[in-house]
C-alpha positions in Angstrom: 188.2 49.0 74.3 185.4 48.4 71.9 183.3 47.1 74.7 183.9 50.3 76.6 182.9 52.3 73.5 179.8 50.2 73.1 179.0 50.7 76.7 179.6 54.3 76.4 177.5 54.5 73.3 174.8 52.5 75.1 174.9 54.8 78.1 174.8 57.9 75.9 171.9 56.4 74.1 170.2 56.0 77.4 171.1 59.5 78.4 169.9 60.8 75.1 166.8 58.8 75.5 166.4 60.1 79.0 167.2 63.7 77.8 164.8 63.2 74.9 162.1 62.0 77.3 163.0 64.9 79.7 162.8 67.4 76.8 159.6 65.9 75.6 158.2 66.0 79.1 159.5 69.5 79.6 158.0 70.5 76.3 154.8 68.9 77.1 154.8 70.6 80.5 155.8 74.0 79.0 153.4 73.6 76.1 150.7 72.4 78.5 151.5 75.4 80.7 151.4 77.8 77.7 148.2 76.2 76.4 146.8 76.2 79.9 147.8 79.8 80.2 146.2 80.8 76.9 143.2 78.6 77.6 142.9 80.1 81.1 143.1 83.6 79.7 140.5 82.7 77.1 138.3 81.2 79.6 138.9 84.2 81.9 137.9 86.6 79.1 134.9 84.4 78.4 134.0 84.4 82.1 134.5 88.2 82.3 132.2 88.5 79.3 129.5 86.4 80.9 129.9 88.1 84.2 129.8 91.5 82.6 126.7 90.5 80.6 125.0 89.2 83.6 125.9 92.3 85.6 124.7 94.5 82.9 121.4 92.5 82.6 121.0 92.8 86.4 121.8 96.5 86.3 119.3 97.1 83.5 116.7 95.0 85.3 117.3 96.9 88.5 117.2 100.2 86.6 113.9 99.3 85.0 112.6 98.2 88.4 113.7 101.6 89.7 111.7 103.4 87.0 108.7 101.1 87.5 108.9 101.6 91.3 109.1 105.4 90.9 106.2 105.4 88.5 104.2 103.0 90.6 104.8 105.1 93.7 103.6 108.2 91.9 100.6 106.4 90.5 99.7 104.9 93.9 100.0 108.2 95.6 98.0 109.9 92.8 95.3 107.3 92.8 94.9 107.3 96.6 94.6 111.1 96.6 92.1 111.0 93.7 90.0 108.5 95.5 89.8 110.7 98.6 89.2 113.7 96.4 86.3 112.0 94.8 84.8 111.3 98.2 85.3 114.9 99.3 83.9 116.2 96.0 80.7 114.2 96.4 80.1 115.6 99.9 81.1 119.1 98.7 78.6 119.0 95.8 75.9 117.6 98.2 76.7 120.5 100.5 77.6 118.1 103.4 81.3 118.9 103.6 82.6 120.1 106.9 85.9 121.0 108.4 85.5 118.2 110.9 85.1 115.7 108.0 88.3 117.0 106.3 90.2 116.9 109.6 89.0 113.3 110.2 90.2 112.2 106.7 93.7 113.8 107.2 93.9 112.2 110.7 93.2 108.7 109.5 94.7 108.6 106.0 98.1 110.3 106.3 97.0 113.2 104.1 99.0 116.4 105.0 96.5 119.0 104.0 93.1 119.3 102.2 92.1 122.7 100.8 89.0 123.8 98.8 89.5 126.9 96.5 86.8 128.6 94.6 87.2 129.4 90.9 88.9 132.8 91.9 91.6 131.1 93.8 90.2 131.9 97.2 90.5 129.3 99.9 86.9 128.6 101.1 87.5 125.4 103.2 90.5 123.7 104.7 91.4 120.8 107.0 94.1 123.0 108.6 93.7 126.4 110.3 96.2 128.6 108.6 98.8 130.3 110.7 100.6 132.1 107.9 98.1 134.7 106.8 100.7 137.4 107.1 103.5 135.7 105.1 104.1 135.9 101.4 103.2 132.8 99.4 105.8 131.1 97.2 103.2 130.0 94.6 99.8 131.5 93.8 96.9 128.9 93.8 95.2 130.9 91.1 98.1 130.3 88.7 98.7 126.6 89.6 95.0 125.7 89.5 94.2 127.8 86.4 93.5 124.7 84.2 90.7 123.6 86.6 89.3 127.1 87.1 89.1 127.6 83.3 87.5 124.2 82.7 90.5 122.9 80.8 91.0 119.9 83.1 89.0 118.1 85.7 91.9 116.3 87.3 95.2 118.1 87.8 98.3 116.2 89.0 100.6 118.9 90.2 103.1 116.3 91.5 106.1 117.3 93.7 106.3 120.9 94.8 107.8 123.0 97.5 105.4 123.8 100.4 104.2 127.4 100.4 104.9 128.1 104.0 107.3 125.3 105.1 110.7 124.0 104.1 109.4 120.7 102.8 108.2 119.0 99.6 104.6 117.9 99.0 102.9 115.7 96.4 99.8 117.4 95.2 96.7 116.6 93.1 93.6 118.7 92.5 90.1 117.7 91.4 87.4 120.0 89.9 83.9 120.3 91.4 80.8 121.1 89.4 81.2 124.8 90.1 84.9 124.7 89.0 86.0 124.9 92.5 89.3 123.0 93.1 89.6 120.3 95.7 93.4 120.1 96.5 94.9 117.3 98.5 98.6 116.9 99.3 100.8 114.5 101.2 104.2 114.8 102.7 106.6 113.8 100.0 109.9 113.8 102.0 109.9 110.0 102.3 109.0 109.6 98.7 111.8 111.8 97.6 114.2 110.1 99.9 113.1 106.8 98.5 113.6 108.0 94.9 117.1 109.2 95.8 118.0 105.9 97.3 116.9 103.9 94.2 117.9 106.3 91.4 120.5 105.4 88.8 123.4 107.2 90.6 122.7 105.5 93.9 122.3 102.1 92.2 125.6 102.5 90.3 127.5 103.6 93.4 126.2 100.6 95.3 127.3 98.2 92.6 130.8 99.9 92.2 131.3 100.2 95.9 130.6 96.5 96.4 133.8 95.3 94.6 137.2 96.6 93.6 137.1 94.6 90.3 134.8 97.2 88.7 136.7 100.2 87.5 133.7 102.2 86.4 130.0 102.0 85.5 128.4 104.7 83.4 125.0 105.3 81.7 125.7 107.5 78.6 123.6 108.8 75.7 124.9 110.5 72.6 124.8 113.9 74.2 126.2 113.4 77.7 126.8 111.1 80.6 123.6 110.5 82.5 125.1 108.7 85.6 128.5 107.4 86.4 130.6 106.0 89.3 134.1 104.9 89.8 137.5 106.4 88.7 136.0 108.4 85.8 137.7 111.5 84.6 136.6 111.3 80.9 134.9 108.9 78.6 134.9 108.9 74.8 131.7 110.0 73.1 129.4 107.5 71.5 129.5 109.4 68.2 133.3 109.4 68.2 133.6 105.6 68.7 132.5 103.1 66.0 132.4 100.4 68.6 130.0 102.4 70.8 128.0 103.7 67.9 127.4 100.2 66.5 126.5 98.8 69.9 124.0 101.7 70.5 122.4 101.6 67.1 122.2 97.8 66.9 121.0 97.4 70.5 123.5 94.7 71.1 125.8 93.5 73.9 129.5 94.0 73.0 132.9 93.8 74.7 136.4 95.2 74.1 139.7 95.9 75.8 140.8 99.5 75.9 143.3 101.7 77.7 141.7 103.7 80.5 143.4 105.9 83.0 146.8 104.4 82.2 145.6 100.8 82.6 143.9 98.2 80.4 140.3 97.4 81.3 137.8 95.0 80.0 134.7 97.0 78.9 131.2 95.7 78.2 128.4 97.7 76.8 124.7 97.2 76.5 121.9 99.5 75.4 119.3 100.5 78.1 115.7 100.5 76.7 112.7 101.4 78.8 109.1 101.4 77.6 110.2 101.2 74.0 112.5 104.2 74.3 116.3 104.1 74.1 117.6 105.8 77.3 121.3 105.3 76.7 124.2 102.9 76.8 125.4 101.2 79.9 129.2 100.9 80.0 131.0 98.8 82.6 134.8 98.6 82.9 136.3 95.6 84.7 139.9 95.4 86.0 142.3 93.0 84.2 144.6 92.6 87.2 143.6 89.0 87.8 145.1 88.0 84.4 148.5 89.3 85.6 148.6 86.8 88.4 147.3 83.9 86.5 150.7 82.1 86.1 151.2 81.9 89.8 147.7 80.9 90.7 146.6 78.8 87.8 146.6 75.4 89.5 145.3 76.7 92.7 142.6 78.6 90.8 141.6 75.5 88.8 141.2 73.6 92.1 139.4 76.4 93.7 137.2 76.9 90.7 136.5 73.1 90.6 135.6 73.1 94.3 133.6 76.3 93.9 131.8 74.9 90.9 131.0 71.7 92.8 129.7 73.7 95.7 127.8 76.0 93.4 126.4 73.0 91.5 125.4 71.4 94.8 123.8 74.6 96.1 122.1 75.1 92.7 120.8 71.6 92.8 119.5 72.0 96.3 118.0 75.4 95.3 116.3 74.0 92.2 115.0 71.0 94.1 113.8 73.3 97.0 112.3 75.7 94.5 110.4 72.9 92.8 109.1 71.7 96.1 108.1 75.2 97.1 106.4 75.7 93.8 104.3 72.5 94.3 103.5 73.5 97.9 102.5 77.0 96.7 100.2 75.6 94.1 98.6 73.3 96.7 98.3 76.2 99.1 96.7 78.3 96.3 94.2 75.5 95.6 93.3 75.2 99.3 93.2 79.0 99.8 90.9 79.4 96.7 88.7 76.5 97.9 88.4 77.8 101.4 87.9 81.4 100.2 85.0 80.2 97.9 83.5 78.4 100.8 83.7 81.4 103.1 82.4 83.7 100.4 79.5 81.6 99.4 78.3 80.2 102.7 74.9 81.4 103.7 75.9 82.5 107.2 77.7 85.8 107.8 81.4 85.3 108.6 83.5 88.0 110.2 87.2 87.7 111.2 88.8 90.4 113.2 91.7 91.2 115.5 92.4 93.9 118.0 95.1 95.6 115.9 93.9 95.7 112.3 90.1 95.4 112.9 87.9 93.4 110.6 89.9 91.4 108.1 87.3 89.1 106.5 83.7 90.1 105.7 81.9 87.7 103.3 79.0 88.2 101.0 76.4 86.9 103.5 77.7 89.5 106.0 77.3 92.3 103.4 73.7 91.3 102.8 72.9 91.0 106.6 74.4 94.4 107.5 73.5 96.0 104.1 77.1 97.3 104.0 79.8 97.1 101.3 82.9 95.1 102.3 85.3 97.9 101.3 83.6 100.2 103.8 84.0 97.7 106.7 87.5 96.1 106.3 90.0 97.5 108.8 87.3 98.9 111.1 86.2 97.8 114.6 83.1 95.8 115.4 81.4 98.9 116.8 80.7 100.0 113.2 78.4 96.9 112.8 77.0 96.8 116.3 76.6 100.4 117.7 74.6 99.1 120.7 76.8 98.4 123.6 74.8 95.4 124.8 75.4 93.6 121.5 79.1 94.2 121.6 79.3 93.1 125.2 77.6 89.8 124.4 80.0 89.2 121.5 83.0 89.9 123.8 81.9 87.2 126.2 83.8 83.8 126.0 80.7 81.8 125.3 80.8 79.9 122.0 77.1 80.4 121.1 74.9 83.3 121.8 71.4 84.6 120.7 71.4 88.3 120.1 68.6 90.9 119.7 70.3 93.8 117.9 69.3 96.8 115.8 70.8 96.8 112.3 69.9 99.6 109.9 67.1 100.7 112.3 65.6 97.2 112.1 65.4 94.8 115.1 67.1 91.5 114.2 67.4 88.2 116.0 70.8 86.7 115.5 72.4 83.5 116.4 76.2 84.1 116.8 79.0 81.6 117.2 82.4 82.8 118.4 85.8 81.2 118.2 89.4 82.5 118.8 92.7 81.5 117.3 96.3 82.9 117.1 98.0 83.5 113.7 101.7 83.1 112.9 102.4 86.6 114.3 100.7 85.6 117.7 97.9 88.0 117.1 94.6 86.9 118.6 91.9 86.6 115.9 88.2 86.3 116.5 85.9 84.4 114.1 82.2 85.3 114.3 79.6 83.2 112.5 76.3 84.9 112.5 73.0 83.6 111.3 69.9 85.9 110.9 67.0 83.9 112.4 64.6 86.9 112.5 62.2 85.6 109.8 62.5 82.0 111.2 61.6 83.3 114.7 58.7 85.4 113.3 57.4 82.5 111.2 57.7 80.2 114.2 55.9 82.6 116.4 53.2 83.1 113.8 52.8 79.3 113.4 52.5 78.8 117.1 49.9 81.6 117.3 48.1 80.1 114.4 48.1 76.6 115.9 46.8 78.0 119.2 44.0 79.9 117.4 43.2 76.9 115.2 43.0 74.6 118.2 40.9 77.2 120.1 38.7 77.7 117.1 38.1 74.0 116.6 37.3 73.5 120.3 35.0 76.6 120.5 33.4 75.8 117.2 32.0 72.6 118.6 30.9 74.3 121.7 29.3 77.2 119.7 27.2 74.7 117.7 25.9 73.2 121.0 25.2 76.6 122.4 23.7 78.0 119.2 20.7 75.7 119.0 19.5 76.1 122.7 20.0 79.9 122.2 17.7 79.9 119.2 15.1 77.9 121.1 15.3 80.3 124.0 15.0 83.3 121.7 12.0 81.7 120.0 10.3 80.9 123.3 10.9 84.3 124.7 9.4 86.0 121.6 6.4 83.7 121.7 5.9 84.2 125.5 6.2 88.0 125.0 3.6 87.8 122.3 1.1 85.3 123.6 1.2 85.8 127.3 0.6 88.8 129.4 0.5 88.9 133.2 -2.3 90.6 135.1 0.2 92.7 137.1 3.6 94.4 136.2 2.9 94.1 132.4 5.5 96.7 131.4 8.2 95.1 133.5 7.3 91.7 132.1 7.6 92.9 128.5 10.8 94.9 129.3 12.5 91.8 130.8 11.4 89.6 127.9 12.9 92.0 125.4 16.1 92.2 127.5 16.4 88.4 127.5 15.8 88.3 123.7 18.3 91.0 123.0 21.0 89.3 125.1 20.3 86.0 123.4 20.6 87.8 120.1 23.9 89.4 121.1 25.3 86.1 122.2 24.2 84.6 118.9 25.9 87.3 116.9 29.1 86.8 118.9 28.9 83.1 118.1 28.3 83.9 114.5 31.5 86.1 114.4 33.5 83.4 116.0 32.3 80.8 113.6 33.4 83.0 110.8 36.9 83.0 112.3 36.9 79.3 113.0 35.7 78.5 109.5 37.4 81.2 107.3 36.4 81.8 103.8 38.9 80.3 101.3 41.4 82.7 99.6 40.1 83.8 96.2 43.1 85.6 94.6 42.9 87.9 91.6 45.5 90.1 90.0 45.3 93.9 90.7 47.7 96.9 91.2 48.8 97.3 94.7 48.6 101.1 94.4 44.8 100.6 93.8 44.3 99.0 97.2 46.2 101.7 99.1 44.5 104.5 97.1 41.1 103.1 98.1 42.2 102.9 101.7 43.4 106.5 101.7 40.1 107.7 100.3 38.1 105.6 102.7 39.9 107.1 105.7 40.4 110.6 104.4 37.5 112.1 106.4 38.1 110.4 109.7 41.8 111.1 109.5 41.2 114.8 108.7 38.8 115.1 111.7 41.5 113.8 114.1 44.3 115.7 112.3 46.1 112.5 111.5 48.2 112.3 108.3 48.5 109.0 106.3 51.7 109.0 104.3 52.2 106.4 101.5 55.8 105.6 100.5 55.3 103.1 97.6 58.8 102.1 96.6 57.3 99.1 94.7 54.2 99.6 92.6 53.6 96.3 90.7 50.7 94.0 90.5 49.9 91.4 93.1 47.9 88.2 93.0 46.0 88.3 96.3 42.5 88.1 97.7 41.7 91.8 97.5 38.7 91.9 99.9 40.6 89.9 102.6 43.7 92.0 102.3 41.7 95.2 102.4 40.2 93.9 105.7 43.7 93.4 107.0 44.7 97.0 106.4 41.4 98.4 107.6 42.0 96.6 110.9 45.6 97.9 111.1 44.9 101.5 110.1 41.8 101.6 112.5 44.0 100.4 115.4 46.6 103.0 114.5 44.0 105.8 114.4 42.5 104.7 117.7 46.0 104.6 119.2 47.1 108.0 118.1 43.8 109.7 119.1 44.7 112.9 117.3 47.7 115.0 115.8 49.8 112.2 114.5 51.2 110.4 111.4 50.7 107.0 110.0 53.3 105.9 107.5 52.7 103.0 105.1 55.8 101.9 103.2 56.0 99.2 100.5 59.5 98.0 99.4 60.7 95.1 97.3 62.3 92.0 98.8 64.2 89.2 97.3 62.6 85.9 95.9 59.4 87.6 94.8 58.3 89.1 98.2 57.3 92.6 99.2 57.6 94.2 102.6 54.8 96.4 103.9 55.4 98.5 107.0 52.6 100.3 108.8 54.1 102.6 111.4 52.4 105.1 113.7 53.7 107.6 116.2 51.2 106.7 118.9 52.0 105.8 122.5 53.3 102.3 121.8 52.7 99.2 123.8 54.4 97.6 126.7 56.0 94.1 126.2 53.2 92.3 128.1 50.5 93.7 125.8 52.6 93.3 122.6 53.0 89.6 123.3 49.2 89.0 123.5 47.7 91.2 120.9 47.3 88.3 118.4 45.5 86.1 120.9 41.9 85.5 120.3 39.6 87.8 122.4 42.5 89.7 123.8 41.7 93.5 123.8 42.5 96.6 125.7 39.5 98.5 124.2 36.3 99.0 126.1 34.2 98.0 123.1 36.6 95.8 121.4 36.0 92.1 120.6 39.6 91.0 120.5 39.1 89.2 117.2 40.4 91.8 114.7 44.2 91.1 114.9 43.5 87.4 115.0 41.7 87.6 111.7 44.5 89.8 110.3 47.0 87.1 111.3 44.9 84.4 109.8 44.5 86.2 106.4 48.3 86.9 106.2 49.0 83.3 107.1 46.6 82.0 104.4 48.4 84.2 101.9 51.8 82.7 102.8 53.0 85.8 104.5 54.6 86.8 107.9 53.2 89.3 110.3 55.5 90.9 112.9 55.0 93.8 115.4 57.5 96.0 117.1 56.5 98.4 119.8 57.7 100.1 122.9 56.1 102.7 125.2 56.7 106.2 123.8 58.1 104.9 120.5 55.0 104.1 118.5 54.1 100.8 116.8 55.3 99.1 113.6 53.5 96.3 111.9 55.7 94.5 109.3 54.1 92.2 106.7 56.3 90.2 104.3 54.1 88.8 101.5 54.7 86.9 98.3 53.7 88.9 95.2 51.7 85.9 94.1 49.8 83.6 96.4 
């Protein structure tokens, strides 16, 4: 009996022990569940706080970007119109403005209308032929442009306004001219207004609220009224009536609370919205608390899901960070390569032009700007015909050959160019053409001059030796003829004898003079430079030729764009211009103009152009005019231009001639200021 009792006591002890363990386990489970529930709620509230804060920060950033985008769009439109207005004002003040020019601008720049009003408000010029002369105007230009007409403003940004004769909105600016006329430009603002509507606060808030059912409402509120709102909003408490809202607004701090809204509890987060140092209002976002109601049923599943999601997010974030770091490194390397290649292209001595069929010229380096004497901003986006008006030059550049030599006219000057062409396709499969152009005009001119000088030197050395051999016998012959004519007299035909002797002597004398001139060319006088004003040389020439020019009704125009001192042999250089001017006078005959232009060049050089409007020369004659003893004149010696070339060469200069039948002749001399 006692054993049974002991057994029963033992069993009950075990049961109690099991029950105790069960209760402890149950308590632990319940406590764990309660703790987990509280912890989950706490974590959920914390998560909602972070999400709300992140959402508000994103919303504020997006709102700021909206304001920046709107301001930037307005500034961009305003600046573009002002730039075009400046261009139009310049042409207007220079009295070169035409309707065709205004229409051309509106056609190629998406400008809707361009009008010019005088200071009385009367339209004096327009890119658009008005078809509404009989209709009443909605706004008077005189009233709108009054600040310009009265001289109160030079630039007037009118902004968005309703079109006077159409059901549309325009963006308008006006610029004052010197005579207080108003240059008015406007563009179609429908797309700009539509863009503003799509990105304003209301649209932004609606997009955010419409994207999720968890957000009960979003509102932007200031102390006076609600600026923008979306969601199930019937009424919101005022900022001044709520200490929570008032504190958050005045302290510019993020804050959260739980409040009753529309018969439900919501989690509200607030954050002040400050833009450009000015407090715009208070962003309020209400989040639904429905997820907390289901937390007991979904806690374990949610923990697992959250864990998996966090692992996935962590993995994605890790991949994102790693990829971003690699992308940043590659971007830095690309910037280095791009900067390096850009510096090479910009500073290379050859002109480099990159263009495609769609967008025109895309790259135009500094060497190209110097070669074509054109600013890069005026060329980018235009076709190649702007640089090469002549069809034959464009045709050569369009051929598939990799290397071509071109003779083209650039800024009214004939240029010899060496052009290399290559083609590649970019990532958009657009065909791009690269042109590398080198100006070899001066090299070709220098080469031609050196070749001519070498031929003349060789000819002079050869003929000089021959001249010495001829000169002595000629002197002997001349002496003998004189002596015979003096000491001997035939018995018959005395007059004929003396006449023939005199003729022989004169011919010997003429040959001797020719040899003397040739020896002067073959053995030139050394250059004896001295410093003198260049204007003094041309002033003497003008005085020297004034009488002969006046007799033949020829005008000599001096265009001295450079008037400094030069270090030349004045006598030899005067001989150069005497030869050139005399040739021009003889070519014109009468009733013409000779223009002498002096302009500065780089690296201490000056360019002297002597141009006449005579009959010009054919190619065959032009190629031989510097050859010794070549002449087209009945009494010419053919040595003048050879001497001119020698003097220029001795001074370190380059002499070049351009001429064509019916187009006159131009001699171009490039000389160093100091020999």
